[in-house]
C-alpha positions in Angstrom: 105.4 66.2 123.7 107.8 68.8 125.2 111.0 69.6 123.3 114.3 68.8 124.9 116.5 71.9 124.5 120.1 71.4 123.6 122.5 72.1 126.4 124.8 73.8 123.9 122.1 76.4 123.4 121.9 77.0 127.1 125.6 77.6 127.3 125.1 80.7 125.2 123.8 82.3 128.4 127.3 82.6 129.7 128.7 86.0 128.9 131.8 88.0 129.6 131.6 91.0 131.9 132.6 93.5 129.1 131.5 93.1 125.5 133.1 94.9 122.6 131.1 97.4 120.6 128.5 95.6 118.4 129.7 95.0 114.9 126.8 93.7 112.7 127.8 90.7 110.6 127.2 90.6 106.9 124.2 88.4 107.6 122.7 91.0 109.9 123.4 93.8 107.4 121.7 91.8 104.6 118.7 91.1 107.0 118.5 94.8 107.8 118.3 95.7 104.2 115.6 93.1 103.5 113.6 94.4 106.5 113.8 98.0 105.3 112.7 96.9 101.8 109.6 95.2 103.2 108.0 98.5 104.2 104.8 97.0 105.8 104.2 94.5 108.6 101.2 93.5 110.7 101.3 93.5 114.5 99.2 90.9 116.3 98.4 91.4 120.0 96.7 88.3 121.2 96.6 86.3 124.4 94.2 85.3 127.2 93.5 89.0 127.8 91.3 88.9 124.7 88.7 87.0 126.7 88.1 90.0 128.9 87.7 92.2 125.8 89.3 95.2 127.6 92.7 95.4 125.9 96.1 93.8 126.6 96.7 95.8 129.8 93.7 94.5 131.7 95.7 92.8 134.4 97.3 96.1 135.3 94.0 97.6 136.3 93.9 96.1 139.8 93.0 92.5 138.9 94.3 89.7 141.1 96.9 87.8 139.1 95.8 84.4 140.4 92.2 85.0 139.6 93.2 86.4 136.2 95.2 83.2 135.4 92.1 81.1 136.0 90.6 82.4 132.7 93.2 80.3 130.8 91.2 77.2 131.6 88.4 78.6 129.5 90.5 79.9 126.6 89.4 77.9 123.5 89.8 80.0 120.3 87.9 77.5 118.1 88.0 79.7 115.0 91.7 80.3 115.0 93.1 79.4 111.5 96.7 80.3 110.9 96.4 79.8 107.1 93.5 82.3 107.0 95.4 84.8 109.1 98.6 84.6 107.1 96.7 84.7 103.7 94.7 87.8 104.7 97.9 89.6 105.9 99.9 88.6 102.9 97.2 89.7 100.5 97.2 93.1 102.2 100.8 93.5 101.0 102.4 93.0 104.4 105.8 91.2 104.2 106.0 90.2 107.9 103.9 89.5 111.0 105.0 90.4 114.5 103.2 88.2 117.0 103.0 88.6 120.8 104.6 85.4 122.1 104.4 86.6 125.7 102.9 89.9 126.8 103.1 91.7 130.2 100.6 89.3 131.8 103.2 86.5 131.4 101.0 84.0 129.5 103.1 82.2 126.8 101.4 81.5 123.4 103.6 78.5 122.7 104.5 75.1 124.3 107.2 76.3 126.6 109.0 74.0 129.0 109.7 76.9 131.3 106.2 77.3 132.8 102.9 75.6 132.7 101.2 79.0 132.2 101.0 78.5 128.4 98.6 77.8 125.6 99.2 74.0 125.6 99.4 73.2 129.3 96.9 75.8 130.8 94.1 75.8 128.3 91.7 73.2 126.8 92.8 74.3 123.3 96.0 72.3 123.7 97.5 73.7 120.4 100.8 75.6 120.0 99.7 78.9 118.4 103.3 79.9 117.5 104.0 76.5 116.0 101.0 76.8 113.7 101.7 80.4 112.8 105.4 79.8 112.1 104.6 76.8 109.9 102.1 78.8 107.9 104.4 81.8 107.6 107.2 79.6 106.3 104.7 77.9 103.9 103.4 81.2 102.5 106.7 83.0 102.4 106.1 85.7 104.9 108.5 86.6 107.7 107.6 85.9 111.3 108.8 88.3 114.0 108.1 87.6 117.7 107.2 90.2 120.3 108.5 89.3 123.8 107.9 91.3 126.9 110.7 92.0 129.4 107.9 92.5 132.0 105.9 89.8 133.9 103.1 91.0 136.1 102.3 87.4 137.3 105.7 86.2 138.4 107.1 87.0 141.9 110.8 86.8 140.6 110.3 89.7 138.2 111.7 92.9 139.9 108.6 95.1 139.9 108.8 98.4 138.2 106.1 101.1 137.8 103.4 98.8 136.4 101.5 95.7 137.5 101.7 96.7 141.2 98.1 95.8 142.1 98.0 92.2 141.1 98.0 90.8 144.7 101.6 89.5 144.4 104.4 90.4 146.8 106.6 92.9 145.1 109.3 92.5 147.7 110.7 89.1 146.7 112.3 89.6 143.3 115.0 87.3 142.0 116.6 88.9 138.9 118.9 86.0 138.2 116.0 83.6 138.3 113.9 85.8 136.0 116.7 86.6 133.6 117.4 82.9 133.2 113.8 82.1 132.6 113.5 84.7 129.9 116.7 83.5 128.1 115.5 79.9 128.2 112.2 80.9 126.7 114.0 83.0 124.0 116.2 80.0 123.3 113.1 77.8 122.7 111.6 80.4 120.4 114.8 80.6 118.4 115.5 76.9 118.3 112.2 75.2 117.8 110.3 77.3 115.3 112.5 77.8 112.3 113.7 81.1 111.0 112.5 84.1 113.1 113.0 87.5 111.4 113.2 89.6 114.5 112.7 89.6 118.3 110.7 92.7 119.3 111.2 93.6 122.9 108.9 95.7 125.1 108.8 96.7 128.7 112.2 98.3 129.3 110.3 101.5 130.2 108.9 99.8 133.3 112.0 100.8 135.2 112.6 104.2 133.8 111.6 105.9 137.0 114.0 103.8 139.2 116.2 105.9 141.5 119.1 103.6 140.5 119.4 102.7 136.8 118.1 99.2 136.2 120.5 96.8 134.4 118.5 94.6 132.0 121.7 92.7 130.9 120.8 93.4 127.3 124.2 92.9 125.8 124.3 89.3 126.9 120.8 88.7 125.8 121.3 90.3 122.4 124.5 88.3 121.9 122.7 85.1 122.6 120.0 85.9 120.1 122.4 86.7 117.4 124.3 83.5 118.0 121.2 81.3 118.0 120.0 82.9 114.7 122.6 85.0 112.9 120.0 86.7 110.7 117.6 87.5 113.5 117.2 91.2 114.0 116.6 92.8 117.4 114.4 95.8 118.2 113.5 97.2 121.6 110.5 99.5 122.2 112.2 101.4 124.9 111.5 104.9 123.6 115.1 106.0 123.7 118.2 106.0 121.6 119.0 102.4 120.4 121.5 100.4 122.4 124.5 98.4 121.0 123.3 95.2 119.6 119.9 96.5 118.3 119.2 96.3 114.6 115.9 98.2 114.3 114.8 101.5 115.8 111.2 101.5 116.9 108.8 104.5 117.2 105.5 103.9 119.0 102.3 105.6 117.7 104.3 108.3 115.8 106.4 108.6 112.7 110.1 109.2 113.2 110.8 112.7 114.4 107.3 113.2 115.7 106.1 112.9 119.3 102.4 113.5 119.5 101.9 110.4 121.8 104.8 111.3 124.1 106.6 108.0 123.4 108.9 108.8 120.5 111.1 111.9 121.2 114.4 110.1 120.6 116.8 111.1 117.8 116.6 109.2 114.6 119.4 106.7 114.2 121.0 105.2 111.0 119.3 101.8 111.8 116.2 100.6 109.8 113.2 102.4 111.2 109.8 101.1 112.1 106.7 102.9 113.5 104.0 100.8 115.1 100.4 102.0 115.1 97.0 100.7 116.0 94.3 100.2 113.4 91.7 101.4 115.9 92.6 102.6 119.4 93.8 99.6 121.3 96.5 97.0 120.7 94.7 94.0 122.2 91.0 93.3 121.5 88.5 95.7 123.2 84.9 95.1 122.4 83.9 98.7 122.8 86.7 100.0 120.5 85.2 100.2 117.1 86.9 103.5 116.2 88.8 102.1 113.3 90.8 104.5 111.1 89.4 104.6 107.6 91.4 103.1 104.7 92.6 106.4 103.2 94.0 107.4 106.6 95.8 104.1 106.9 97.2 104.2 103.4 98.4 107.8 103.8 100.1 106.9 107.1 101.8 103.9 105.4 103.0 106.2 102.6 104.2 108.9 105.0 106.2 106.3 106.9 107.8 105.2 103.6 108.6 108.8 102.8 110.6 109.0 106.0 112.4 105.7 105.2 110.4 103.8 107.8 108.3 100.6 107.9 104.8 100.7 109.3 103.8 97.9 111.7 100.0 98.1 111.7 98.3 96.4 114.6 95.3 94.0 114.7 93.8 92.6 117.9 92.2 89.2 117.3 88.9 88.3 119.0 88.9 85.6 121.8 87.5 83.1 119.4 90.6 83.4 117.2 89.1 85.4 114.3 90.5 88.7 113.1 87.8 91.4 113.4 85.7 91.9 110.3 86.5 95.6 110.1 90.3 94.8 110.3 90.0 92.3 107.5 88.2 94.8 105.4 90.9 97.4 106.0 93.6 94.8 105.1 91.8 93.9 101.9 91.5 97.5 100.8 95.2 98.2 101.7 96.1 95.2 99.6 94.1 96.6 96.6 96.1 99.8 96.8 99.4 97.9 97.1 98.5 95.9 94.0 98.5 99.2 92.0 101.1 101.3 93.8 103.5 98.7 95.3 106.3 99.7 92.9 106.3 103.2 94.5 106.4 101.7 98.0 108.4 98.5 98.3 112.2 98.6 98.3 112.2 102.4 98.2 114.1 104.9 100.4 113.0 108.1 101.9 112.4 110.9 99.4 114.8 113.7 98.6 113.2 116.2 100.9 111.0 116.4 104.0 107.2 115.9 103.8 105.4 118.8 102.2 101.9 120.1 102.8 100.7 118.3 99.7 102.3 114.9 100.6 105.7 113.1 100.5 108.0 111.2 98.2 109.8 107.9 97.9 112.9 107.1 95.8 114.0 104.0 93.9 117.1 104.4 91.8 116.7 107.3 89.4 112.9 107.5 90.0 111.4 109.8 92.5 107.7 109.1 93.3 105.7 112.1 94.4 102.7 111.0 96.6 100.2 113.8 96.3 97.7 113.3 99.1 96.4 116.7 100.0 96.7 119.1 97.1 95.6 122.6 98.0 95.5 124.0 94.5 96.3 123.1 90.9 100.1 123.3 91.4 102.6 121.9 93.9 106.0 123.1 94.7 108.7 120.3 94.9 112.0 121.4 96.6 114.1 119.1 94.4 117.7 119.9 93.6 118.3 117.2 91.0 117.5 117.8 87.4 114.3 116.2 86.0 114.5 114.2 82.7 110.8 113.2 82.6 107.6 113.6 84.6 104.8 111.1 84.2 101.4 110.3 85.8 102.2 106.9 87.4 98.9 105.3 86.4 98.1 106.4 82.9 101.7 107.3 81.9 100.7 110.7 80.5 103.2 113.6 80.6 103.0 115.9 83.5 103.8 119.6 83.0 106.5 121.2 85.2 108.7 124.2 85.3 112.1 124.7 87.0 112.5 127.4 89.6 115.6 128.6 91.5 115.1 126.1 94.4 113.1 123.3 92.8 110.3 122.6 90.4 106.6 123.5 90.1 104.3 120.7 88.9 101.0 121.4 87.3 98.5 118.8 88.4 96.3 117.1 85.9 92.6 116.9 86.4 92.6 113.1 87.0 93.7 113.2 90.6 93.1 110.0 92.5 91.3 110.4 95.9 93.8 108.8 98.3 97.2 109.2 96.8 98.0 110.5 93.4 101.5 109.4 92.3 103.7 111.3 89.9 106.8 109.6 88.7 109.9 111.8 88.1 112.9 110.4 86.3 115.9 112.3 87.7 119.5 112.8 86.6 
């Protein structure tokens, strides 16, 4: 049965023409700290696009939107099991899940009242995916974040940008007020009917970055509504630019903060909690031909490098159309979890190390302990540009002393012969 939204929630859509500078509440400040301490989350890109097995942007490739929408009547992910998903992700050491509630194709993965184009009304599956996932996340004690696209390639009221232009819809009949109201009513549902949501993760702002006149997304009003509906709900926006007022997370896509190899993350690093999102293979959504999964050492080292820069890693998995997580993805999650069981102390609730990454690896700090993550030693010694005095140096695993000498600008550590293959951790107690 459809839920009746409270009119009081809808009244939150009313906004003043000029909003004061965003001042995060104590609740938001606490939520930001908790988020930063989590370190690791799993991204899930899943929708009816998985049926085509060509990735989440399939509709953008010249497919007629009305024909594409017909596939919803055949979407029946019989092997979807929220408990199995959440257990596998939690056992990997991830502290939160970010799930695509609605991607650019406009299909909603929950029982929304705002459109029949959703998992309950348009498919024979008739089950509310977000309901089941939210209930299981709350049960197992893992945070649920919700991805929400500002784009909709299937609605005529969305003001078309630079993508989704070959879907057969008339791009000349937009109605921003209609579309903005639709989005905010959907967001109200998500933040009213599914318990605590850790964050709303927006995407699509870049669709209008080539407009001759700057496009006004009315983000201030939308952000204020979210914070009022759930005072601890964080907001991130994958817009690839400096964060706006009202945002609580800075997102970097396919790159670590300060890097820009993918051409999406050249923005300056803010003082907000940082998150980099990265794929486990090549695509975000399921693509049957994409079996180019990164190996476990590569994923763990990327995770550690992110932590060494004070950033979380949001690692993506694209479920199959039958509702299962791919076997290779499950194996990678299992092996990451095994590493976390041993080295989690050097990862969770740490801050960036005292110095930039070195050719041998990086570092993380927790209190008076600095953890050196030696991932690519080139010889039997490593130079550590550490200004603080060192009281003690130990091998993290066997607790044996590690020999070091002080230099003018840092210390030189002599590596023992028992180096672990992926990430050898040395613990320094500093003064």
